[in-house]
C-alpha positions as CSV (number, residue, x, y, z in Angstrom):
1,X,-30.2,46.6,16.7
2,X,-28.2,47.4,13.6
3,X,-25.0,46.9,15.5
4,X,-26.1,43.4,16.6
5,X,-27.0,42.5,13.0
6,X,-23.6,43.7,11.7
7,X,-21.8,41.8,14.4
8,X,-23.8,38.7,13.7
9,X,-23.1,39.0,9.9
10,X,-19.4,39.5,10.6
11,X,-19.0,36.5,12.9
12,X,-21.2,34.3,10.6
13,X,-19.1,35.3,7.6
14,X,-15.9,34.5,9.6
15,X,-17.4,31.2,10.6
16,X,-18.2,30.3,7.0
17,X,-14.7,31.3,5.8
18,X,-13.1,29.2,8.5
19,X,-15.4,26.2,7.7
20,X,-14.4,26.5,4.0
21,X,-10.7,26.7,4.9
22,X,-10.9,23.6,7.1
23,X,-12.8,21.7,4.4
24,X,-10.2,22.5,1.8
25,X,-7.4,21.6,4.2
26,X,-9.1,18.3,5.1
27,X,-9.7,17.4,1.4
28,X,-6.0,18.1,0.6
29,X,-4.9,15.9,3.6
30,X,-7.2,13.1,2.5
31,X,-5.9,13.4,-1.1
32,X,-2.3,13.1,0.1
33,X,-3.2,10.1,2.4
34,X,-4.9,8.3,-0.5
35,X,-1.8,8.9,-2.7
36,X,0.4,7.4,0.0
37,X,-2.0,4.4,0.4
38,X,-1.9,3.8,-3.4
39,X,1.9,4.0,-3.5
40,X,2.2,1.5,-0.6
41,X,-0.3,-0.9,-2.3
42,X,1.5,-0.6,-5.6
43,X,4.9,-1.4,-4.0
44,X,3.7,-4.2,-1.7
45,X,3.0,-7.7,-3.3
46,X,1.3,-10.6,-1.6
47,X,2.7,-13.5,-3.5
48,X,0.5,-16.3,-4.9
49,X,2.9,-19.2,-5.8
50,X,2.2,-21.9,-8.4
51,X,4.4,-24.9,-9.2
52,X,4.5,-26.4,-12.7
53,X,7.1,-29.1,-12.9
54,X,10.2,-28.0,-11.2
55,X,9.6,-24.3,-11.9
56,X,7.8,-22.0,-9.4
57,X,5.9,-19.0,-10.6
58,X,5.0,-15.9,-8.5
59,X,2.0,-13.8,-9.1
60,X,0.6,-10.8,-7.2
61,X,-2.5,-12.1,-5.4
62,X,-4.4,-8.8,-5.8
63,X,-4.4,-8.6,-9.6
64,X,-2.7,-11.8,-10.8
65,X,0.2,-9.9,-12.3
66,X,3.2,-12.1,-13.1
67,X,6.1,-11.3,-10.9
68,X,8.9,-13.9,-11.4
69,X,9.7,-17.5,-12.2
70,X,12.5,-19.7,-11.1
71,X,13.6,-23.1,-9.8
72,X,15.0,-21.8,-6.4
73,X,14.0,-19.2,-4.0
74,X,17.2,-17.2,-4.7
75,X,16.4,-17.2,-8.4
76,X,12.9,-15.9,-7.7
77,X,14.3,-13.2,-5.4
78,X,16.9,-12.1,-8.0
79,X,14.1,-11.8,-10.7
80,X,12.0,-9.7,-8.3
81,X,15.1,-7.6,-7.2
82,X,15.9,-6.7,-10.8
83,X,12.3,-6.0,-11.9
84,X,11.1,-4.3,-8.7
85,X,14.0,-2.9,-6.7
86,X,11.9,-0.8,-4.3
87,X,9.1,-3.2,-3.7
88,X,8.3,-5.6,-0.8
89,X,7.2,-9.2,-1.3
90,X,5.2,-11.4,1.1
91,X,4.9,-15.1,0.4
92,X,1.6,-16.6,1.6
93,X,0.8,-20.3,2.4
94,X,-2.3,-21.4,4.1
95,X,-3.6,-17.9,4.9
96,X,-0.3,-17.0,6.7
97,X,2.5,-14.8,5.6
98,X,5.5,-17.1,5.9
99,X,8.3,-15.1,4.3
100,X,9.1,-11.5,3.6
101,X,11.6,-10.3,1.0
102,X,12.6,-6.7,0.3
103,X,15.6,-4.5,-0.1
104,X,18.2,-3.4,0.7
105,X,19.7,-6.8,1.5
106,X,17.0,-9.0,-0.2
107,X,17.4,-11.9,2.3
108,X,14.2,-13.8,3.0
109,X,12.9,-13.3,6.5
110,X,10.8,-16.0,8.0
111,X,7.6,-14.8,9.6
112,X,4.4,-16.5,10.7
113,X,1.7,-13.9,10.6
114,X,-1.9,-14.4,9.7
115,X,-3.1,-12.8,6.5
116,X,-5.4,-9.9,7.3
117,X,-9.0,-10.5,6.3
118,X,-10.5,-8.0,3.8
């Protein structure tokens, strides 16, 4: 009977040790995943565009941060390129992403993709 109790205690202790190891490993993995999601969210901008006169202003639609201003699309792209060299920008009109701009070439790419619902 004593042998059974010792074996049970050994295997139960081993089980608890493995459970703790897997919990710590999973928490570390989730922490890394959340860091990556935050980095992607910080470097991706969905543009809200406003026109005042002949000047267009770009704002980040998530937090209304000013991104750039200019009279032409190329001027706006150059401002974004100089301020945010590693970021991606998506221009939205009527709940559709219509244009993507990002490095390394910074040429606008026409897309017609519905904006994901949050």
